[in-house]
C-alpha positions, 0 to 999 in steps of 0.5 A: 386913460391914466392908471395910477395903481392897479386898484384904480382906473380913471376915465369912464371910457375904459369899457365900451358897450356897442349895440348894433341894430340890423334889418333884413331887407329881403324878409322885412324882419328886424334882427335882435340887437347884438351887444358887444363889450370891448375891454381896453388893453389897460383894463386887460393888463390890470385884470392879469396883474391882479390875479392871485397867481402872481402872489408869492404866498410864502412872502405874504405870510412872512410879512403878515407874521412880521406885522403881527409880531411888531417887527415889520415897521422899522425906522429904515422902512418908514424913512424910505416910505416917507422919501418915496411919498415926498418924491411922488407929491413933490 
């Protein structure tokens, strides 16, 4: 399984659904199927990391205010973002 970001998970095998059919030999009746859902460790980690408990709302509100007044994007931040992008794809 590859995790690129917390918003995307690759590989459809991350969640497994298992159904078990069992029969009782003594009574001859068929028991109802039992469904089981198992989450991978990666999926559990993503679930925990995407929790809003980890957000620093004061920082989020500060950044939103900077975006609204036009002071968030600076040449230094754009240069850093471009350098990181080029490092990732290059």
